[in-house]
PATORPA-152088 format. One record per residue (C-alpha): residue in three letters; residue number from 1; x, y, z. Coordinates in steps of 0.25 Angstrom, whole numbers, plus 5000, padded with zeros to 4 digits. Layout:
N
+------+-----+------+------+------+
! rest !  nr !   xx !   yy !   zz !
+------+-----+------+------+------+
!  ala ! NUM !    X !    Y !    Z !
...
+------+-----+------+------+------+
# end
This chain:
433
+------+-----+------+------+------+
! rest !  nr !   xx !   yy !   zz !
+------+-----+------+------+------+
!  unk !   1 ! 5421 ! 5874 ! 5277 !
!  unk !   2 ! 5427 ! 5883 ! 5266 !
!  unk !   3 ! 5420 ! 5877 ! 5254 !
!  unk !   4 ! 5409 ! 5867 ! 5251 !
!  unk !   5 ! 5409 ! 5862 ! 5236 !
!  unk !   6 ! 5399 ! 5853 ! 5230 !
!  unk !   7 ! 5402 ! 5845 ! 5217 !
!  unk !   8 ! 5396 ! 5833 ! 5210 !
!  unk !   9 ! 5409 ! 5825 ! 5210 !
!  unk !  10 ! 5421 ! 5825 ! 5219 !
!  unk !  11 ! 5434 ! 5817 ! 5217 !
!  unk !  12 ! 5439 ! 5812 ! 5230 !
!  unk !  13 ! 5454 ! 5814 ! 5229 !
!  unk !  14 ! 5458 ! 5802 ! 5237 !
!  unk !  15 ! 5449 ! 5791 ! 5232 !
!  unk !  16 ! 5447 ! 5798 ! 5218 !
!  unk !  17 ! 5432 ! 5794 ! 5218 !
!  unk !  18 ! 5422 ! 5803 ! 5213 !
!  unk !  19 ! 5411 ! 5808 ! 5224 !
!  unk !  20 ! 5398 ! 5813 ! 5220 !
!  unk !  21 ! 5390 ! 5825 ! 5225 !
!  unk !  22 ! 5401 ! 5831 ! 5234 !
!  unk !  23 ! 5402 ! 5843 ! 5243 !
!  unk !  24 ! 5416 ! 5846 ! 5247 !
!  unk !  25 ! 5419 ! 5854 ! 5260 !
!  unk !  26 ! 5432 ! 5862 ! 5259 !
!  unk !  27 ! 5439 ! 5867 ! 5271 !
!  unk !  28 ! 5452 ! 5874 ! 5270 !
!  unk !  29 ! 5461 ! 5866 ! 5261 !
!  unk !  30 ! 5454 ! 5853 ! 5262 !
!  unk !  31 ! 5441 ! 5846 ! 5258 !
!  unk !  32 ! 5435 ! 5844 ! 5272 !
!  unk !  33 ! 5423 ! 5836 ! 5268 !
!  unk !  34 ! 5417 ! 5829 ! 5255 !
!  unk !  35 ! 5402 ! 5827 ! 5256 !
!  unk !  36 ! 5398 ! 5817 ! 5246 !
!  unk !  37 ! 5385 ! 5814 ! 5240 !
!  unk !  38 ! 5374 ! 5822 ! 5247 !
!  unk !  39 ! 5368 ! 5835 ! 5249 !
!  unk !  40 ! 5371 ! 5844 ! 5261 !
!  unk !  41 ! 5359 ! 5850 ! 5267 !
!  unk !  42 ! 5359 ! 5865 ! 5263 !
!  unk !  43 ! 5369 ! 5863 ! 5252 !
!  unk !  44 ! 5383 ! 5869 ! 5252 !
!  unk !  45 ! 5379 ! 5881 ! 5260 !
!  unk !  46 ! 5385 ! 5882 ! 5274 !
!  unk !  47 ! 5395 ! 5871 ! 5271 !
!  unk !  48 ! 5406 ! 5880 ! 5268 !
!  unk !  49 ! 5410 ! 5894 ! 5267 !
!  unk !  50 ! 5410 ! 5893 ! 5252 !
!  unk !  51 ! 5402 ! 5883 ! 5243 !
!  unk !  52 ! 5403 ! 5878 ! 5229 !
!  unk !  53 ! 5392 ! 5870 ! 5223 !
!  unk !  54 ! 5398 ! 5865 ! 5210 !
!  unk !  55 ! 5388 ! 5855 ! 5206 !
!  unk !  56 ! 5392 ! 5845 ! 5195 !
!  unk !  57 ! 5407 ! 5846 ! 5197 !
!  unk !  58 ! 5419 ! 5837 ! 5200 !
!  unk !  59 ! 5429 ! 5840 ! 5211 !
!  unk !  60 ! 5442 ! 5835 ! 5209 !
!  unk !  61 ! 5456 ! 5837 ! 5216 !
!  unk !  62 ! 5462 ! 5849 ! 5211 !
!  unk !  63 ! 5473 ! 5847 ! 5200 !
!  unk !  64 ! 5488 ! 5847 ! 5205 !
!  unk !  65 ! 5497 ! 5852 ! 5194 !
!  unk !  66 ! 5509 ! 5845 ! 5198 !
!  unk !  67 ! 5519 ! 5852 ! 5188 !
!  unk !  68 ! 5518 ! 5866 ! 5183 !
!  unk !  69 ! 5528 ! 5878 ! 5179 !
!  unk !  70 ! 5519 ! 5890 ! 5182 !
!  unk !  71 ! 5531 ! 5899 ! 5180 !
!  unk !  72 ! 5531 ! 5895 ! 5165 !
!  unk !  73 ! 5516 ! 5899 ! 5163 !
!  unk !  74 ! 5519 ! 5912 ! 5156 !
!  unk !  75 ! 5525 ! 5903 ! 5145 !
!  unk !  76 ! 5511 ! 5897 ! 5142 !
!  unk !  77 ! 5511 ! 5895 ! 5126 !
!  unk !  78 ! 5524 ! 5903 ! 5125 !
!  unk !  79 ! 5533 ! 5891 ! 5122 !
!  unk !  80 ! 5532 ! 5885 ! 5108 !
!  unk !  81 ! 5527 ! 5871 ! 5107 !
!  unk !  82 ! 5536 ! 5859 ! 5102 !
!  unk !  83 ! 5549 ! 5864 ! 5108 !
!  unk !  84 ! 5559 ! 5853 ! 5113 !
!  unk !  85 ! 5560 ! 5853 ! 5128 !
!  unk !  86 ! 5573 ! 5860 ! 5129 !
!  unk !  87 ! 5568 ! 5871 ! 5119 !
!  unk !  88 ! 5556 ! 5872 ! 5128 !
!  unk !  89 ! 5565 ! 5874 ! 5140 !
!  unk !  90 ! 5572 ! 5885 ! 5133 !
!  unk !  91 ! 5559 ! 5892 ! 5130 !
!  unk !  92 ! 5555 ! 5891 ! 5145 !
!  unk !  93 ! 5568 ! 5896 ! 5150 !
!  unk !  94 ! 5566 ! 5908 ! 5141 !
!  unk !  95 ! 5552 ! 5910 ! 5145 !
!  unk !  96 ! 5555 ! 5911 ! 5159 !
!  unk !  97 ! 5562 ! 5924 ! 5156 !
!  unk !  98 ! 5550 ! 5933 ! 5158 !
!  unk !  99 ! 5546 ! 5943 ! 5169 !
!  unk ! 100 ! 5541 ! 5937 ! 5182 !
!  unk ! 101 ! 5527 ! 5943 ! 5180 !
!  unk ! 102 ! 5525 ! 5935 ! 5168 !
!  unk ! 103 ! 5528 ! 5923 ! 5175 !
!  unk ! 104 ! 5520 ! 5926 ! 5187 !
!  unk ! 105 ! 5508 ! 5929 ! 5178 !
!  unk ! 106 ! 5509 ! 5916 ! 5171 !
!  unk ! 107 ! 5510 ! 5908 ! 5184 !
!  unk ! 108 ! 5497 ! 5916 ! 5189 !
!  unk ! 109 ! 5490 ! 5912 ! 5176 !
!  unk ! 110 ! 5494 ! 5898 ! 5177 !
!  unk ! 111 ! 5489 ! 5897 ! 5192 !
!  unk ! 112 ! 5476 ! 5902 ! 5187 !
!  unk ! 113 ! 5475 ! 5892 ! 5176 !
!  unk ! 114 ! 5478 ! 5881 ! 5185 !
!  unk ! 115 ! 5468 ! 5884 ! 5196 !
!  unk ! 116 ! 5457 ! 5886 ! 5185 !
!  unk ! 117 ! 5459 ! 5872 ! 5180 !
!  unk ! 118 ! 5458 ! 5865 ! 5193 !
!  unk ! 119 ! 5473 ! 5864 ! 5198 !
!  unk ! 120 ! 5474 ! 5867 ! 5213 !
!  unk ! 121 ! 5489 ! 5864 ! 5214 !
!  unk ! 122 ! 5502 ! 5866 ! 5206 !
!  unk ! 123 ! 5516 ! 5861 ! 5208 !
!  unk ! 124 ! 5524 ! 5872 ! 5201 !
!  unk ! 125 ! 5538 ! 5872 ! 5196 !
!  unk ! 126 ! 5543 ! 5886 ! 5199 !
!  unk ! 127 ! 5556 ! 5893 ! 5197 !
!  unk ! 128 ! 5554 ! 5904 ! 5207 !
!  unk ! 129 ! 5541 ! 5900 ! 5214 !
!  unk ! 130 ! 5533 ! 5910 ! 5206 !
!  unk ! 131 ! 5521 ! 5902 ! 5206 !
!  unk ! 132 ! 5519 ! 5901 ! 5222 !
!  unk ! 133 ! 5511 ! 5914 ! 5223 !
!  unk ! 134 ! 5502 ! 5912 ! 5211 !
!  unk ! 135 ! 5499 ! 5898 ! 5215 !
!  unk ! 136 ! 5495 ! 5903 ! 5229 !
!  unk ! 137 ! 5487 ! 5915 ! 5223 !
!  unk ! 138 ! 5478 ! 5905 ! 5214 !
!  unk ! 139 ! 5476 ! 5896 ! 5226 !
!  unk ! 140 ! 5484 ! 5884 ! 5220 !
!  unk ! 141 ! 5492 ! 5874 ! 5228 !
!  unk ! 142 ! 5506 ! 5873 ! 5223 !
!  unk ! 143 ! 5520 ! 5869 ! 5225 !
!  unk ! 144 ! 5530 ! 5878 ! 5219 !
!  unk ! 145 ! 5542 ! 5869 ! 5215 !
!  unk ! 146 ! 5554 ! 5878 ! 5215 !
!  unk ! 147 ! 5562 ! 5874 ! 5202 !
!  unk ! 148 ! 5577 ! 5873 ! 5204 !
!  unk ! 149 ! 5587 ! 5869 ! 5193 !
!  unk ! 150 ! 5602 ! 5869 ! 5192 !
!  unk ! 151 ! 5611 ! 5859 ! 5187 !
!  unk ! 152 ! 5623 ! 5864 ! 5195 !
!  unk ! 153 ! 5624 ! 5856 ! 5208 !
!  unk ! 154 ! 5631 ! 5868 ! 5214 !
!  unk ! 155 ! 5619 ! 5877 ! 5212 !
!  unk ! 156 ! 5609 ! 5867 ! 5219 !
!  unk ! 157 ! 5609 ! 5874 ! 5232 !
!  unk ! 158 ! 5607 ! 5888 ! 5225 !
!  unk ! 159 ! 5595 ! 5883 ! 5218 !
!  unk ! 160 ! 5588 ! 5879 ! 5231 !
!  unk ! 161 ! 5592 ! 5892 ! 5238 !
!  unk ! 162 ! 5585 ! 5899 ! 5226 !
!  unk ! 163 ! 5573 ! 5890 ! 5228 !
!  unk ! 164 ! 5573 ! 5893 ! 5243 !
!  unk ! 165 ! 5572 ! 5908 ! 5240 !
!  unk ! 166 ! 5560 ! 5906 ! 5231 !
!  unk ! 167 ! 5554 ! 5899 ! 5243 !
!  unk ! 168 ! 5557 ! 5910 ! 5252 !
!  unk ! 169 ! 5552 ! 5920 ! 5242 !
!  unk ! 170 ! 5539 ! 5913 ! 5238 !
!  unk ! 171 ! 5535 ! 5904 ! 5250 !
!  unk ! 172 ! 5540 ! 5909 ! 5263 !
!  unk ! 173 ! 5537 ! 5922 ! 5271 !
!  unk ! 174 ! 5544 ! 5934 ! 5268 !
!  unk ! 175 ! 5548 ! 5935 ! 5283 !
!  unk ! 176 ! 5555 ! 5922 ! 5281 !
!  unk ! 177 ! 5563 ! 5926 ! 5270 !
!  unk ! 178 ! 5566 ! 5941 ! 5273 !
!  unk ! 179 ! 5566 ! 5940 ! 5289 !
!  unk ! 180 ! 5565 ! 5954 ! 5295 !
!  unk ! 181 ! 5566 ! 5961 ! 5281 !
!  unk ! 182 ! 5552 ! 5955 ! 5279 !
!  unk ! 183 ! 5545 ! 5964 ! 5289 !
!  unk ! 184 ! 5531 ! 5959 ! 5291 !
!  unk ! 185 ! 5530 ! 5953 ! 5277 !
!  unk ! 186 ! 5524 ! 5939 ! 5277 !
!  unk ! 187 ! 5522 ! 5936 ! 5262 !
!  unk ! 188 ! 5523 ! 5927 ! 5254 !
!  unk ! 189 ! 5516 ! 5919 ! 5265 !
!  unk ! 190 ! 5514 ! 5904 ! 5263 !
!  unk ! 191 ! 5507 ! 5902 ! 5250 !
!  unk ! 192 ! 5495 ! 5893 ! 5253 !
!  unk ! 193 ! 5496 ! 5880 ! 5246 !
!  unk ! 194 ! 5509 ! 5884 ! 5238 !
!  unk ! 195 ! 5522 ! 5878 ! 5242 !
!  unk ! 196 ! 5536 ! 5876 ! 5236 !
!  unk ! 197 ! 5544 ! 5863 ! 5231 !
!  unk ! 198 ! 5556 ! 5861 ! 5223 !
!  unk ! 199 ! 5558 ! 5858 ! 5208 !
!  unk ! 200 ! 5572 ! 5854 ! 5203 !
!  unk ! 201 ! 5570 ! 5856 ! 5188 !
!  unk ! 202 ! 5575 ! 5843 ! 5181 !
!  unk ! 203 ! 5586 ! 5834 ! 5182 !
!  unk ! 204 ! 5592 ! 5840 ! 5169 !
!  unk ! 205 ! 5593 ! 5854 ! 5176 !
!  unk ! 206 ! 5595 ! 5851 ! 5191 !
!  unk ! 207 ! 5606 ! 5845 ! 5198 !
!  unk ! 208 ! 5605 ! 5833 ! 5208 !
!  unk ! 209 ! 5609 ! 5843 ! 5219 !
!  unk ! 210 ! 5598 ! 5852 ! 5216 !
!  unk ! 211 ! 5588 ! 5841 ! 5215 !
!  unk ! 212 ! 5592 ! 5836 ! 5228 !
!  unk ! 213 ! 5592 ! 5849 ! 5235 !
!  unk ! 214 ! 5578 ! 5852 ! 5230 !
!  unk ! 215 ! 5572 ! 5838 ! 5233 !
!  unk ! 216 ! 5579 ! 5837 ! 5246 !
!  unk ! 217 ! 5572 ! 5850 ! 5250 !
!  unk ! 218 ! 5559 ! 5846 ! 5245 !
!  unk ! 219 ! 5559 ! 5832 ! 5251 !
!  unk ! 220 ! 5563 ! 5838 ! 5265 !
!  unk ! 221 ! 5552 ! 5849 ! 5264 !
!  unk ! 222 ! 5541 ! 5840 ! 5259 !
!  unk ! 223 ! 5540 ! 5848 ! 5246 !
!  unk ! 224 ! 5537 ! 5845 ! 5232 !
!  unk ! 225 ! 5549 ! 5843 ! 5222 !
!  unk ! 226 ! 5546 ! 5842 ! 5207 !
!  unk ! 227 ! 5556 ! 5840 ! 5196 !
!  unk ! 228 ! 5555 ! 5838 ! 5181 !
!  unk ! 229 ! 5561 ! 5825 ! 5176 !
!  unk ! 230 ! 5562 ! 5816 ! 5164 !
!  unk ! 231 ! 5554 ! 5827 ! 5156 !
!  unk ! 232 ! 5561 ! 5825 ! 5142 !
!  unk ! 233 ! 5570 ! 5815 ! 5135 !
!  unk ! 234 ! 5580 ! 5826 ! 5135 !
!  unk ! 235 ! 5581 ! 5826 ! 5150 !
!  unk ! 236 ! 5584 ! 5811 ! 5150 !
!  unk ! 237 ! 5595 ! 5813 ! 5140 !
!  unk ! 238 ! 5601 ! 5824 ! 5149 !
!  unk ! 239 ! 5600 ! 5817 ! 5162 !
!  unk ! 240 ! 5605 ! 5804 ! 5156 !
!  unk ! 241 ! 5617 ! 5809 ! 5147 !
!  unk ! 242 ! 5617 ! 5824 ! 5147 !
!  unk ! 243 ! 5613 ! 5824 ! 5133 !
!  unk ! 244 ! 5602 ! 5830 ! 5124 !
!  unk ! 245 ! 5593 ! 5843 ! 5124 !
!  unk ! 246 ! 5594 ! 5846 ! 5138 !
!  unk ! 247 ! 5609 ! 5845 ! 5138 !
!  unk ! 248 ! 5609 ! 5854 ! 5126 !
!  unk ! 249 ! 5600 ! 5864 ! 5133 !
!  unk ! 250 ! 5608 ! 5865 ! 5146 !
!  unk ! 251 ! 5621 ! 5867 ! 5138 !
!  unk ! 252 ! 5614 ! 5879 ! 5131 !
!  unk ! 253 ! 5610 ! 5885 ! 5144 !
!  unk ! 254 ! 5624 ! 5883 ! 5150 !
!  unk ! 255 ! 5619 ! 5874 ! 5160 !
!  unk ! 256 ! 5626 ! 5861 ! 5156 !
!  unk ! 257 ! 5628 ! 5853 ! 5168 !
!  unk ! 258 ! 5640 ! 5845 ! 5162 !
!  unk ! 259 ! 5636 ! 5831 ! 5165 !
!  unk ! 260 ! 5635 ! 5818 ! 5158 !
!  unk ! 261 ! 5621 ! 5813 ! 5162 !
!  unk ! 262 ! 5616 ! 5805 ! 5173 !
!  unk ! 263 ! 5614 ! 5792 ! 5165 !
!  unk ! 264 ! 5599 ! 5791 ! 5171 !
!  unk ! 265 ! 5585 ! 5796 ! 5169 !
!  unk ! 266 ! 5581 ! 5809 ! 5175 !
!  unk ! 267 ! 5570 ! 5802 ! 5184 !
!  unk ! 268 ! 5581 ! 5792 ! 5189 !
!  unk ! 269 ! 5591 ! 5803 ! 5191 !
!  unk ! 270 ! 5581 ! 5810 ! 5201 !
!  unk ! 271 ! 5574 ! 5798 ! 5207 !
!  unk ! 272 ! 5585 ! 5788 ! 5207 !
!  unk ! 273 ! 5597 ! 5798 ! 5211 !
!  unk ! 274 ! 5595 ! 5813 ! 5214 !
!  unk ! 275 ! 5582 ! 5812 ! 5222 !
!  unk ! 276 ! 5583 ! 5798 ! 5228 !
!  unk ! 277 ! 5587 ! 5802 ! 5242 !
!  unk ! 278 ! 5573 ! 5808 ! 5244 !
!  unk ! 279 ! 5564 ! 5799 ! 5236 !
!  unk ! 280 ! 5560 ! 5788 ! 5246 !
!  unk ! 281 ! 5549 ! 5797 ! 5251 !
!  unk ! 282 ! 5548 ! 5807 ! 5240 !
!  unk ! 283 ! 5533 ! 5805 ! 5237 !
!  unk ! 284 ! 5525 ! 5813 ! 5227 !
!  unk ! 285 ! 5532 ! 5827 ! 5231 !
!  unk ! 286 ! 5543 ! 5823 ! 5221 !
!  unk ! 287 ! 5537 ! 5827 ! 5208 !
!  unk ! 288 ! 5544 ! 5822 ! 5195 !
!  unk ! 289 ! 5538 ! 5830 ! 5183 !
!  unk ! 290 ! 5537 ! 5824 ! 5169 !
!  unk ! 291 ! 5545 ! 5811 ! 5170 !
!  unk ! 292 ! 5542 ! 5810 ! 5155 !
!  unk ! 293 ! 5553 ! 5800 ! 5151 !
!  unk ! 294 ! 5555 ! 5789 ! 5162 !
!  unk ! 295 ! 5565 ! 5778 ! 5159 !
!  unk ! 296 ! 5574 ! 5768 ! 5166 !
!  unk ! 297 ! 5571 ! 5767 ! 5181 !
!  unk ! 298 ! 5563 ! 5780 ! 5181 !
!  unk ! 299 ! 5550 ! 5773 ! 5183 !
!  unk ! 300 ! 5555 ! 5763 ! 5194 !
!  unk ! 301 ! 5561 ! 5775 ! 5202 !
!  unk ! 302 ! 5547 ! 5783 ! 5201 !
!  unk ! 303 ! 5540 ! 5770 ! 5205 !
!  unk ! 304 ! 5549 ! 5769 ! 5217 !
!  unk ! 305 ! 5548 ! 5784 ! 5221 !
!  unk ! 306 ! 5534 ! 5788 ! 5216 !
!  unk ! 307 ! 5536 ! 5803 ! 5215 !
!  unk ! 308 ! 5526 ! 5812 ! 5208 !
!  unk ! 309 ! 5527 ! 5812 ! 5193 !
!  unk ! 310 ! 5521 ! 5824 ! 5185 !
!  unk ! 311 ! 5516 ! 5823 ! 5171 !
!  unk ! 312 ! 5512 ! 5835 ! 5163 !
!  unk ! 313 ! 5504 ! 5830 ! 5152 !
!  unk ! 314 ! 5503 ! 5843 ! 5143 !
!  unk ! 315 ! 5517 ! 5847 ! 5145 !
!  unk ! 316 ! 5521 ! 5833 ! 5142 !
!  unk ! 317 ! 5514 ! 5833 ! 5129 !
!  unk ! 318 ! 5519 ! 5848 ! 5126 !
!  unk ! 319 ! 5533 ! 5842 ! 5125 !
!  unk ! 320 ! 5529 ! 5830 ! 5117 !
!  unk ! 321 ! 5534 ! 5820 ! 5127 !
!  unk ! 322 ! 5532 ! 5805 ! 5126 !
!  unk ! 323 ! 5520 ! 5800 ! 5133 !
!  unk ! 324 ! 5521 ! 5802 ! 5148 !
!  unk ! 325 ! 5523 ! 5788 ! 5155 !
!  unk ! 326 ! 5510 ! 5789 ! 5164 !
!  unk ! 327 ! 5507 ! 5775 ! 5166 !
!  unk ! 328 ! 5522 ! 5771 ! 5169 !
!  unk ! 329 ! 5522 ! 5782 ! 5180 !
!  unk ! 330 ! 5508 ! 5777 ! 5185 !
!  unk ! 331 ! 5514 ! 5764 ! 5187 !
!  unk ! 332 ! 5525 ! 5770 ! 5196 !
!  unk ! 333 ! 5516 ! 5775 ! 5207 !
!  unk ! 334 ! 5522 ! 5789 ! 5206 !
!  unk ! 335 ! 5512 ! 5801 ! 5209 !
!  unk ! 336 ! 5509 ! 5806 ! 5195 !
!  unk ! 337 ! 5504 ! 5820 ! 5193 !
!  unk ! 338 ! 5500 ! 5830 ! 5182 !
!  unk ! 339 ! 5506 ! 5844 ! 5179 !
!  unk ! 340 ! 5505 ! 5854 ! 5169 !
!  unk ! 341 ! 5520 ! 5858 ! 5167 !
!  unk ! 342 ! 5521 ! 5873 ! 5163 !
!  unk ! 343 ! 5512 ! 5881 ! 5153 !
!  unk ! 344 ! 5525 ! 5882 ! 5145 !
!  unk ! 345 ! 5522 ! 5868 ! 5141 !
!  unk ! 346 ! 5507 ! 5867 ! 5143 !
!  unk ! 347 ! 5494 ! 5874 ! 5139 !
!  unk ! 348 ! 5488 ! 5874 ! 5153 !
!  unk ! 349 ! 5488 ! 5870 ! 5167 !
!  unk ! 350 ! 5475 ! 5862 ! 5166 !
!  unk ! 351 ! 5477 ! 5849 ! 5173 !
!  unk ! 352 ! 5465 ! 5843 ! 5165 !
!  unk ! 353 ! 5473 ! 5846 ! 5153 !
!  unk ! 354 ! 5485 ! 5838 ! 5158 !
!  unk ! 355 ! 5476 ! 5826 ! 5161 !
!  unk ! 356 ! 5470 ! 5828 ! 5147 !
!  unk ! 357 ! 5484 ! 5827 ! 5141 !
!  unk ! 358 ! 5487 ! 5815 ! 5150 !
!  unk ! 359 ! 5475 ! 5808 ! 5144 !
!  unk ! 360 ! 5480 ! 5811 ! 5130 !
!  unk ! 361 ! 5493 ! 5805 ! 5133 !
!  unk ! 362 ! 5487 ! 5793 ! 5140 !
!  unk ! 363 ! 5473 ! 5791 ! 5136 !
!  unk ! 364 ! 5471 ! 5779 ! 5146 !
!  unk ! 365 ! 5475 ! 5786 ! 5158 !
!  unk ! 366 ! 5466 ! 5786 ! 5170 !
!  unk ! 367 ! 5460 ! 5800 ! 5171 !
!  unk ! 368 ! 5459 ! 5798 ! 5186 !
!  unk ! 369 ! 5473 ! 5795 ! 5186 !
!  unk ! 370 ! 5476 ! 5808 ! 5179 !
!  unk ! 371 ! 5467 ! 5816 ! 5189 !
!  unk ! 372 ! 5475 ! 5810 ! 5200 !
!  unk ! 373 ! 5488 ! 5815 ! 5194 !
!  unk ! 374 ! 5482 ! 5828 ! 5192 !
!  unk ! 375 ! 5476 ! 5830 ! 5206 !
!  unk ! 376 ! 5479 ! 5821 ! 5218 !
!  unk ! 377 ! 5492 ! 5816 ! 5214 !
!  unk ! 378 ! 5497 ! 5830 ! 5214 !
!  unk ! 379 ! 5491 ! 5832 ! 5228 !
!  unk ! 380 ! 5501 ! 5821 ! 5232 !
!  unk ! 381 ! 5513 ! 5830 ! 5228 !
!  unk ! 382 ! 5507 ! 5842 ! 5237 !
!  unk ! 383 ! 5503 ! 5832 ! 5248 !
!  unk ! 384 ! 5489 ! 5837 ! 5248 !
!  unk ! 385 ! 5478 ! 5831 ! 5257 !
!  unk ! 386 ! 5467 ! 5823 ! 5251 !
!  unk ! 387 ! 5457 ! 5833 ! 5255 !
!  unk ! 388 ! 5464 ! 5845 ! 5250 !
!  unk ! 389 ! 5454 ! 5855 ! 5244 !
!  unk ! 390 ! 5461 ! 5856 ! 5231 !
!  unk ! 391 ! 5449 ! 5853 ! 5221 !
!  unk ! 392 ! 5445 ! 5856 ! 5207 !
!  unk ! 393 ! 5430 ! 5855 ! 5204 !
!  unk ! 394 ! 5426 ! 5853 ! 5189 !
!  unk ! 395 ! 5413 ! 5854 ! 5181 !
!  unk ! 396 ! 5407 ! 5840 ! 5179 !
!  unk ! 397 ! 5409 ! 5837 ! 5164 !
!  unk ! 398 ! 5397 ! 5833 ! 5156 !
!  unk ! 399 ! 5395 ! 5818 ! 5157 !
!  unk ! 400 ! 5403 ! 5818 ! 5170 !
!  unk ! 401 ! 5391 ! 5814 ! 5179 !
!  unk ! 402 ! 5393 ! 5801 ! 5185 !
!  unk ! 403 ! 5406 ! 5797 ! 5179 !
!  unk ! 404 ! 5417 ! 5790 ! 5186 !
!  unk ! 405 ! 5430 ! 5798 ! 5188 !
!  unk ! 406 ! 5438 ! 5793 ! 5176 !
!  unk ! 407 ! 5427 ! 5796 ! 5166 !
!  unk ! 408 ! 5424 ! 5809 ! 5173 !
!  unk ! 409 ! 5439 ! 5813 ! 5172 !
!  unk ! 410 ! 5439 ! 5809 ! 5157 !
!  unk ! 411 ! 5429 ! 5820 ! 5155 !
!  unk ! 412 ! 5437 ! 5830 ! 5163 !
!  unk ! 413 ! 5450 ! 5827 ! 5155 !
!  unk ! 414 ! 5444 ! 5828 ! 5142 !
!  unk ! 415 ! 5436 ! 5841 ! 5145 !
!  unk ! 416 ! 5443 ! 5850 ! 5154 !
!  unk ! 417 ! 5432 ! 5852 ! 5164 !
!  unk ! 418 ! 5428 ! 5866 ! 5170 !
!  unk ! 419 ! 5434 ! 5869 ! 5184 !
!  unk ! 420 ! 5423 ! 5874 ! 5194 !
!  unk ! 421 ! 5432 ! 5876 ! 5206 !
!  unk ! 422 ! 5445 ! 5873 ! 5211 !
!  unk ! 423 ! 5450 ! 5873 ! 5226 !
!  unk ! 424 ! 5465 ! 5873 ! 5230 !
!  unk ! 425 ! 5468 ! 5872 ! 5245 !
!  unk ! 426 ! 5453 ! 5873 ! 5248 !
!  unk ! 427 ! 5452 ! 5887 ! 5240 !
!  unk ! 428 ! 5444 ! 5889 ! 5228 !
!  unk ! 429 ! 5454 ! 5893 ! 5217 !
!  unk ! 430 ! 5446 ! 5892 ! 5205 !
!  unk ! 431 ! 5431 ! 5893 ! 5202 !
!  unk ! 432 ! 5422 ! 5892 ! 5189 !
!  unk ! 433 ! 5413 ! 5904 ! 5188 !
+------+-----+------+------+------+
# end
């Protein structure tokens, strides 16, 4: 065994029942055994190569941040608040024009911030795959979803070729890419726990042809595909009738596609038309981000297909959107998850903070449901086994002894608990000193 860890409370990731007085035995990337409710003769010594007796502590599944833009982390608190979405987008486009070392430093800080707050896996939207190495260095699991966007259908294949080059550069062996010219080089070897997926940006920036190339590739290879959809009322105006703020923005950037609108909603455009050939068995690996403004047949399509839908509560509040339709989506049976979005529209990457804002927006929501959205529902995207040793261990809050899970989580959400230790892929990636 690699680790033996003793805690007073352990949340079973399958049953979601709290177990008391537990010793976890971790071997490789999995929890090999859970010893409940009893002392082991001689204590932890001899059970594993490394031991942690954390006493009054609560072991939960590690957080899965299902939507981040790590390559915007250098813009933390650099964009004025209160901007309309299109003005914010202009600021983001300008903010990307900085030297690469600044972007890399921001990504590194963001990975450190995430690991220190109990996140063990991140689905990152990345323009050039820059986060792959940082995620691996910090021991985090990750899917680096390579962003592709281009309205012109004639450019769709070129966009996918550019994504392929990122894969060769970031994820495959140099010998595969360079052949004989690589000599004996083997870097960058496979990044443990970090893989790539695809992310067509949004229906207002990306052609049907590019969506289909990206999703066909993701579906065929069993990869994650994630996309922004139905984020703003302006997006609905553009997709329906080619009017509004986004149309004006595209004209200003010389990217006007010259069409009269699709006469439908962004969600229906994707699920009912563009992606429909693959959706019969799509499962949770299709991640629709935001979905803030469902209308028409959107909810019926979601209920029929049951993709993953990601809510980013603090970013949602930052832009002043209408209340997120949480209860409507719960009724569809979709796989609901939480994300942070970027540090250009958020003050942190702490998932407890997302849960806190979710409770502010929907005070009656089950805290247990929110924890599922922040943990095991995200594991479904990554296809992680139930016994994956991706864990976050928290100091038991005052008054938490003997509480049922819902009441215990209510204490956590209100007080931002102290992280004692975090494991990702069976490796200790954070530890309180």
